[in-house]
C-alpha positions in Angstrom: 7.2 21.1 -5.5 5.6 17.9 -4.2 7.1 14.5 -4.3 5.3 11.7 -6.2 6.0 8.9 -3.7 6.9 8.5 -0.1 6.7 6.0 2.7 4.0 6.4 5.4 4.0 4.7 8.7 1.4 4.1 11.5 2.7 3.6 15.0 0.4 1.4 17.2 0.6 1.7 21.0 -1.1 0.5 24.2 -1.1 3.8 26.1 -1.5 3.8 29.9 -2.4 6.3 32.6 0.9 8.1 32.9 2.4 10.4 30.2 6.1 9.9 30.5 6.3 6.1 29.8 3.8 6.5 27.0 6.1 9.0 25.3 9.1 6.8 25.7 7.3 3.9 23.9 5.9 6.1 21.2 9.3 7.8 20.6 11.1 4.4 20.3 8.6 3.3 17.7 8.8 6.6 15.8 12.6 6.2 15.6 12.2 2.6 14.4 9.8 3.6 11.7 12.1 6.4 10.6 15.0 3.9 10.4 12.8 1.7 8.3 12.4 4.5 5.8 9.2 6.3 6.8 8.9 10.0 5.7 5.5 10.6 7.3 4.7 8.9 10.7 1.3 8.9 12.2 0.5 8.2 15.9 -2.9 7.2 17.3 -5.5 9.1 19.3 -4.7 9.7 23.0 -1.1 8.7 22.3 0.2 10.2 25.5 -2.5 9.1 27.9 -5.5 6.8 28.3 -7.1 6.9 31.7 -10.6 6.1 32.8 -12.6 8.7 34.7 -13.2 12.4 34.2 -11.4 13.5 37.4 -8.3 11.4 36.6 -8.1 12.8 33.1 -8.6 16.4 34.2 -5.8 15.9 36.7 -3.3 14.9 34.0 -4.1 17.1 31.0 -2.3 20.3 30.4 -2.7 23.5 28.3 -1.0 23.3 24.9 1.7 25.8 25.9 3.1 23.5 28.7 2.0 20.1 27.6 5.0 17.8 27.8 3.9 15.7 24.8 3.7 18.8 22.5 7.4 19.6 23.3 8.4 16.0 23.1 7.0 15.4 19.6 8.2 18.7 18.2 11.7 17.8 19.3 11.3 14.2 18.0 10.3 15.5 14.5 13.3 17.7 14.4 15.5 14.8 15.6 14.3 12.3 13.1 13.7 14.6 10.2 10.2 13.0 9.6 6.8 14.6 9.4 4.7 13.5 12.4 1.0 13.4 12.8 0.4 13.3 16.6 -3.0 11.6 16.5 -4.4 13.4 19.5 -3.5 14.8 22.9 -5.8 15.9 25.7 -5.4 19.7 25.9 -6.8 21.6 28.9 -9.0 24.5 28.0 -9.9 27.6 30.0 -13.5 26.6 29.9 -12.8 23.6 32.2 -13.2 21.1 29.4 -10.6 19.4 27.2 -9.8 19.5 23.5 -9.0 16.2 21.8 -6.4 17.7 19.5 -4.3 16.5 16.6 -1.0 18.1 15.7 0.7 17.9 12.3 4.5 18.6 12.8 6.9 19.1 10.0 10.5 17.7 9.8 11.9 20.9 11.4 9.7 20.6 14.5 7.2 23.3 13.5 3.5 22.7 14.1 1.8 23.1 10.7 -1.8 22.3 11.7 -4.1 21.6 14.6 -7.5 19.8 14.5 -9.9 19.4 17.4 -12.2 16.3 17.1 -15.6 17.4 16.0 -17.8 14.4 16.7 -18.2 13.2 20.3 -18.4 9.5 21.2 -21.5 9.4 23.4 -22.7 5.8 23.1 -23.9 2.8 25.1 -22.6 -0.4 23.7 -24.4 -3.8 24.0 -21.8 -5.3 26.2 -22.3 -2.7 28.9 -19.5 -0.2 27.9 -20.7 3.4 28.1 -18.9 6.5 26.9 -19.8 10.2 27.2 -17.0 12.2 25.6 -19.1 15.4 25.6 -19.1 15.5 29.4 -15.4 16.1 29.3 -14.4 17.3 25.8 -15.3 20.4 23.9 -16.0 19.4 20.3 -14.2 21.2 17.5 -16.1 23.1 14.8 -13.7 23.3 11.9 -12.6 20.9 9.3 -8.8 21.1 8.5 -6.8 20.3 5.4 -3.1 21.0 5.7 -0.3 20.9 3.0 2.5 18.4 3.2 5.4 17.8 0.8 3.4 15.0 -0.9 -0.3 16.0 -0.9 -2.8 17.8 1.2 -3.7 16.0 4.4 -7.2 15.9 5.8 -7.4 15.6 9.6 -10.0 13.5 11.5 -10.1 11.6 14.8 -11.7 8.2 15.5 -15.5 8.6 15.8 -15.3 11.1 12.9 -15.0 8.1 10.6 -18.7 7.5 10.9 -19.5 10.8 9.4 -19.0 10.5 5.6 -19.9 14.1 4.9 -16.8 15.3 6.8 -14.5 13.1 4.6 -16.2 14.3 1.4 -15.7 17.9 2.5 -12.0 17.2 3.2 -11.6 15.6 -0.3 -13.4 18.5 -1.9 -11.0 20.7 0.1 -8.0 19.2 -1.7 -7.0 16.3 0.6 -5.3 13.4 -1.2 -4.9 11.5 2.0 -6.9 11.6 5.3 -5.6 10.6 8.7 -7.9 8.7 11.1 -6.0 8.3 14.4 -8.1 6.2 16.7 -8.7 4.5 20.0 -11.5 2.3 18.6 -13.3 0.1 21.1 -12.8 -3.7 20.6 -16.5 -4.5 19.9 -17.1 -1.7 17.4 -13.7 -2.3 15.9 -14.4 -6.0 15.2 -17.7 -5.0 13.6 -16.9 -1.8 11.7 -13.3 -0.6 11.6 -12.1 -2.2 8.3 -15.4 -1.6 6.5 -15.7 2.1 7.5 -12.1 2.9 6.6 -12.2 1.1 3.3 -15.5 2.9 2.5 -14.0 6.3 3.3 -11.0 5.6 1.0 -13.3 4.5 -1.8 -15.7 7.4 -1.4 -13.0 10.1 -1.4 -10.6 8.4 -3.8 -7.8 9.2 -1.3 -5.3 7.4 0.9 -6.4 6.6 4.5 -3.8 6.6 7.2 -5.3 5.2 10.4 -2.9 4.6 13.4 -4.7 2.9 16.3 -4.4 2.1 20.0 -4.4 -1.6 20.9 -4.8 -4.0 23.9 -6.1 -3.5 27.4 -5.8 -0.1 29.1 -6.7 1.5 32.4 -9.6 -0.3 34.3 -9.9 -2.9 31.6 -10.8 -0.8 28.6 -9.9 -2.6 25.4 -9.0 -1.1 22.0 -9.1 -2.9 18.7 -5.7 -2.2 17.1 -5.3 -3.0 13.4 -3.7 0.3 12.3 -4.4 0.5 8.6 -3.0 2.1 5.5 -5.5 2.0 2.6 -5.1 3.1 -1.0 -7.7 5.1 -2.9 -9.3 2.0 -4.5 -10.0 0.6 -1.0 -7.1 -1.9 -0.9 -5.5 -2.4 2.5 -1.7 -1.9 2.0 -0.8 -2.6 5.6 -2.5 -3.9 8.8 -1.0 -3.5 12.2 -2.7 -6.5 13.9 -3.3 -6.5 17.6 0.1 -5.8 19.2 2.2 -2.6 19.6 4.5 -1.8 16.8 4.5 0.0 13.5 3.5 -0.6 9.8 4.7 1.1 6.7 3.6 1.3 3.1 4.9 3.0 0.0 2.5 5.7 -1.1 2.2 6.7 -4.8 0.2 9.9 -4.9 -0.5 9.4 -8.6 -3.0 6.8 -7.5 -5.3 9.5 -6.2 -5.8 11.1 -9.7 -6.0 7.6 -11.3 -8.7 6.3 -9.0 -10.7 9.6 -9.0 -10.5 9.5 -12.8 -11.9 6.0 -13.0 -14.8 6.8 -10.8 -15.2 10.6 -10.7 -17.8 10.6 -8.0 -16.4 13.8 -6.3 -17.4 15.7 -9.5 -20.9 14.3 -9.5 -22.4 15.9 -6.4 -25.9 17.3 -7.0 -28.1 19.5 -4.8 -31.3 17.8 -3.7 -34.2 18.4 -1.4 -34.5 16.6 1.9 -37.0 13.8 2.5 
């Protein structure tokens, strides 16, 4: 039996190049969010590590079986009794590349779902920033919807937010809320973050839970912050601003059916020929 309402939280951090101190900070904020009443707590992309340079990253990532952050967050979920969405960890693969992988962990410390980021951030920004995720990361090839005590959760990561077809597929797959953990760049965040996330909420008629990295990281990389919790009508329920911390919002799952009933676009898909 699912619960009709619950409290969701987004933890916002400024991750650095060493795993242990990042876990300490994230753990403190998770405990604070739980003390504030959060039942479901989402953490951002790359929550345990942000480091610039392929060689430095490969030297720090670990296989899932012996990754310190996997053990840390499963134990933390059991300790706090909250469901955790570990936005993503860098997981070393046998092929020599890395998976950018989310983990959904239940309140007993069991991993309920995994999702590997599908869309690779290979871009050259006007200010001179350049990213080639595909040089280091192996993209995922499977959309994931996982059950929770409140509603099914669709999993995405960061750059996935620009691909509306993925979000529509997750909604058609039963997701009443969709997680978008991110380490959004400052320039693209200022231009697009709020607009994209509100659009994805409106299009799917579902809640969006988007925990984010913030501030200045290794070698001057800047992320936008502004973790968001958005309701199915596109209303921002909570905004994390630009500093580390956490936000919470009370989630009424009944709003999903209400908003999808008012504008039933998910039932109006039609096949069409391409241009």
